Every structure is written in structure tokens, then in C-alpha cells.
C-alpha positions in Angstrom: -16.1 -37.9 24.2 -13.7 -35.2 25.4 -10.8 -36.8 23.5 -12.9 -36.9 20.3 -13.6 -33.2 20.5 -9.9 -32.4 21.3 -8.7 -34.5 18.4 -11.2 -32.9 15.9 -10.4 -29.3 17.0 -6.6 -30.1 16.9 -7.0 -31.6 13.4 -8.9 -28.7 11.9 -6.8 -26.1 13.7 -3.6 -27.8 12.5 -4.9 -27.8 8.9 -5.7 -24.1 9.0 -2.3 -23.3 10.7 -0.4 -25.2 8.1 -2.3 -23.7 5.2 -2.2 -20.1 6.4 1.4 -20.6 7.3 2.3 -21.7 3.8 0.4 -18.7 2.4 2.3 -16.3 4.6 5.6 -18.1 3.8 5.2 -17.7 0.0 3.4 -14.3 -0.2 5.3 -11.1 -1.2 6.8 -9.0 1.4 4.4 -6.8 3.4 5.2 -3.5 1.7 4.7 -5.1 -1.7 1.5 -7.0 -0.7 -0.1 -3.9 0.8 0.8 -1.5 -2.0 -0.1 -3.8 -4.9 -3.3 -5.1 -3.3 -2.0 -8.7 -3.3 -4.7 -11.3 -2.5 -4.8 -15.1 -2.4 -8.2 -16.9 -2.7 -9.8 -13.4 -2.3 -8.0 -12.6 1.0 -5.3 -10.0 1.6 -2.3 -10.2 3.8 -4.1 -8.9 6.9 -6.9 -11.5 6.6 -4.3 -14.3 6.3 -2.4 -12.9 9.3 -5.6 -12.8 11.3 -6.5 -16.4 10.3 -3.1 -17.6 11.3 -3.2 -15.9 14.7 -6.8 -16.9 15.5 -6.3 -20.5 14.7 -2.9 -20.4 16.5 -4.7 -19.2 19.7 -7.4 -21.9 19.2 -4.7 -24.5 18.9 -3.0 -23.3 22.1 -6.3 -23.5 24.0 -7.1 -27.0 22.6 -3.5 -28.1 23.3 -3.8 -26.9 27.0 -7.1 -28.8 27.1 -5.3 -31.9 25.7 -2.6 -31.6 28.4 -5.1 -31.4 31.2 -7.1 -34.4 29.9 -4.0 -36.5 29.3 -1.8 -35.2 32.2 -1.4 -38.6 33.9 0.1 -40.2 30.7 2.0 -37.0 29.7 3.6 -36.8 33.2 5.2 -40.2 32.6 6.5 -39.1 29.2 8.1 -36.0 30.8 10.4 -38.1 33.0 11.4 -40.5 30.3 14.7 -40.2 28.4 12.8 -39.4 25.2 11.8 -36.1 26.9 15.4 -35.0 27.2 16.1 -35.8 23.6 13.0 -34.0 22.4 13.9 -30.9 24.5 17.5 -31.0 23.2 16.2 -31.0 19.6 13.8 -28.1 20.3 16.6 -26.1 21.9 18.9 -26.9 18.9 16.2 -25.7 16.4 15.8 -22.5 18.4 19.5 -21.9 18.5 20.1 -22.7 14.9 17.2 -20.5 13.7 18.2 -17.5 15.8 21.8 -17.7 14.7 21.0 -18.4 11.0 22.8 -21.7 10.9 22.2 -24.3 8.3 19.9 -26.0 7.4 17.6 -23.5 9.1 19.0 -20.6 7.1 18.2 -22.4 3.9 14.5 -22.3 4.9 14.6 -18.5 5.2 16.7 -18.2 2.1 14.1 -20.2 0.1 11.3 -18.1 1.5 13.1 -15.0 0.2 13.5 -16.7 -3.2 9.8 -17.7 -3.4 8.7 -14.2 -2.4 10.9 -12.6 -5.1 9.1 -14.6 -7.8 5.7 -12.8 -7.5 5.0 -10.5 -10.4 4.1 -7.7 -7.9 7.8 -7.3 -7.3 8.2 -5.6 -10.7 6.6 -2.5 -9.2 8.9 0.0 -7.3 7.4 0.8 -4.0 8.0 4.5 -3.5 7.2 4.8 0.2 6.9 2.0 2.7 3.2 1.7 3.6 2.4 4.6 1.3 -1.1 3.2 0.9 -1.9 4.5 4.4 -1.0 8.1 3.5 -3.6 10.6 2.4 -3.3 11.6 -1.2 -2.1 15.0 -0.1 0.7 13.6 2.1 1.6 11.0 -0.5 2.0 13.7 -3.1 3.9 15.9 -0.7 6.5 13.2 0.1 7.0 12.4 -3.6 7.1 16.0 -4.8 3.9 15.7 -6.8 1.6 18.7 -7.3 -1.6 17.6 -5.5 -3.8 19.6 -7.8 -2.3 18.1 -10.9 -2.6 14.6 -9.3 -6.3 15.1 -8.7 -6.8 16.3 -12.3 -4.9 13.3 -13.6 -6.9 10.8 -11.5 -10.3 12.4 -12.5 -9.2 12.3 -16.1 -8.7 8.5 -15.7 -12.2 8.2 -14.2 -10.9 7.9 -10.6 -13.0 9.5 -7.8 -10.6 10.9 -5.2 -10.2 13.5 -2.5 -7.0 14.9 -1.0 -7.8 13.8 2.5 -8.5 10.2 1.5 -5.7 7.6 1.8 -4.5 5.8 -1.3 -6.0 2.6 0.1 -9.4 4.2 0.4 -9.2 5.7 -3.1 -8.2 2.4 -4.5 -11.0 0.5 -2.8 -13.8 2.8 -3.8 -12.6 2.7 -7.4 -12.0 -1.1 -7.6 -8.3 -0.5 -8.0 -5.1 -1.2 -6.1 -2.8 1.5 -4.5 -0.1 0.8 -7.0 -2.5 1.4 -9.9 -3.4 4.8 -8.4 0.3 5.5 -8.1 1.0 4.5 -11.7 -1.5 7.1 -12.9 0.3 10.0 -11.1 3.9 8.9 -10.9 4.9 10.8 -14.0 4.0 14.0 -12.3 6.8 13.5 -9.8 9.5 16.0 -9.8 12.9 14.4 -10.0 15.1 15.4 -7.1 18.2 17.4 -7.9 20.3 14.7 -6.1 18.8 11.3 -6.5 19.2 8.9 -3.6 21.6 6.0 -4.4 19.4 3.4 -2.9 15.6 3.1 -2.9 13.4 1.1 -0.6 11.6 -1.9 -2.1 14.5 -2.6 -4.5 15.1 -6.0 -3.0 18.5 -5.1 -1.6 17.7 -6.6 1.7 17.7 -10.1 0.2 21.2 -9.6 -1.3 24.3 -10.8 0.5 26.9 -8.1 1.2 29.0 -9.7 -1.5 26.2 -9.6 -4.1 25.4 -6.0 -3.2 29.0 -4.8 -3.6 29.3 -6.6 -6.9 26.1 -5.0 -8.3 27.0 -1.5 -7.2 30.8 -1.8 -7.9 31.9 -1.4 -4.3 35.1 -2.9 -3.0 33.9 -5.7 -0.5 36.9 -5.1 1.8 36.2 -1.4 2.0 32.5 -2.1 2.6 33.3 -4.4 5.5 35.8 -1.8 6.8 33.2 1.0 6.7 30.7 -1.1 8.6 33.4 -2.1 11.2 34.2 1.5 11.7 30.6 2.0 12.8 30.7 -0.9 15.1 28.8 -3.2 12.7 30.1 -6.8 12.3 29.3 -8.2 8.9 30.3 -11.2 6.8 30.2 -11.0 3.0 27.8 -14.0 2.9 25.3 -12.3 5.3 22.3 -10.5 3.6 21.8 -6.8 4.2 18.7 -7.6 6.1 20.5 -9.9 8.5 23.2 -7.3 9.1 20.6 -4.6 9.6 18.4 -6.7 12.0 21.4 -7.5 14.2 22.2 -3.8 14.5 18.7 -2.2 14.7 19.1 -0.6 11.3 17.5 -0.9 7.9 19.0 -2.5 4.8 19.2 1.0 3.3 21.2 2.2 6.3 23.7 -0.7 5.8 23.9 0.0 2.0 24.6 3.7 2.7 27.3 3.0 5.3 29.0 0.2 3.2 29.2 2.4 0.1 30.8 5.5 1.8 
């Protein structure tokens, strides 16, 4: 009876882990998903994250239960030669994934490619997690007159208050944060000096070589500039990979490489 319950819980938990994992694998990047109000089967990013975590925890609990019930048999497996081979394969996968070796790197590269296909990517995300800012703070960061923003929103039939977040405004008006932003973005004062690189432009997915080609930067000079700052980089590495290894952001890498 115990084994029947274990098998059933493991089966359904595995199905949910696989399905939610696929959704998280193909969904747009977080900043895009949140700001554009992305959903799949009526659920947003946070809901899919929560489902994946909860069923992951359930699977761990059931797996421990499975180990306890089948410990006598499992103990024999652990001292067999197959155990060493299995452990070696697991260690190899961990090592290859952490160090971005093929074919593991291809999995993350394909993920980036799939994520880039979503139509939500056509929108420029002005501020990372801007949907969590109040309308007042959002306007302040973008150089938008808050009074004019309120007028424009109300003219478009949007009920809004300055102390409400873009997410709250969007939800109560059956809109998405990006739709709210689209209504007021033309009120933004263009800065005297425009930043060279904007977040949400997809630069993180570019290899250093692709980035330099797009922005007409000498690749050797870019690598030299990074090396001068103690940053090791290969032209085939993405800006995100370089940034992650050096506790920086892709924008930081872009700025340093283009100096």
C-alpha cells in the first residue's frame, strides 16, 4: 500500500515538475514577463514559479519517503559499480553546466533563443521591475511630469493615483503595466545625453563578438578594456556570462568594453 501511494505521488509530482519546468524554460525573461503581464494558461510567472517550487518540495518529501521504504534494496545498489558510474555522470553534468561546456551550454543557448521569440520582447522595458514602482516614482525616474501623466491616463479612461504602483493600476483597469507605460511614454523628456545602452535590449544574450559587431567596436580593444578591469572574457562568451562571472550586469560589461 505504501509503495502504491509513493508511486502515485511521484508520478503526479513528476508530471507537474516537468510541465512547470518547460513553461519556465520557454517563458520570456522575468523583467519582460512582469512588465508585459505575460501569462500562460491564465497564470503569470510568479504562479508558475510557485507551482514548480511547491511540487519540487513535495517530490523531495516523497523521494525521502521512497528511500526509507526501499532502503534495504537501495543500500545494495549504492555499493554496486553502477553507483560509481551514476555518481560520475552526475558530477560531470554539474561540472559541465557550471562551466558552460557543450552540450550543456547548448541547452541554455536554446533557452535564450526560445525566450527571444515571444512577441512581448518587442517592448522596450524602461526600468527593471518598473511595475513595482508607484506611478510617482516611475514618472520621476523617467523624467515624466506626474500631473501630465495622470491627465493622459484619465483621458484614456484609466483610473490611477500617484501612490499606486503600475502593477496595481494595471490590474484594476484590466491592463498590463506595459500598456500603462505606452500611454504616457511620449511625455518622457529626452535626456540631453542619451545612454549608449539600455536595459531590456537583449544585449545579455549577445556574444561579445556579436555585440562588438553590432555597435562597431573593435573586438580586440573590447577584450583589452575588460582585461584592464580584471575581467577575463572570450569573444564567444555572452555578455551575461561575462557579467555573471564578475558580479556585474551586462550593461556594465557593455560600457567597459566600449570605452
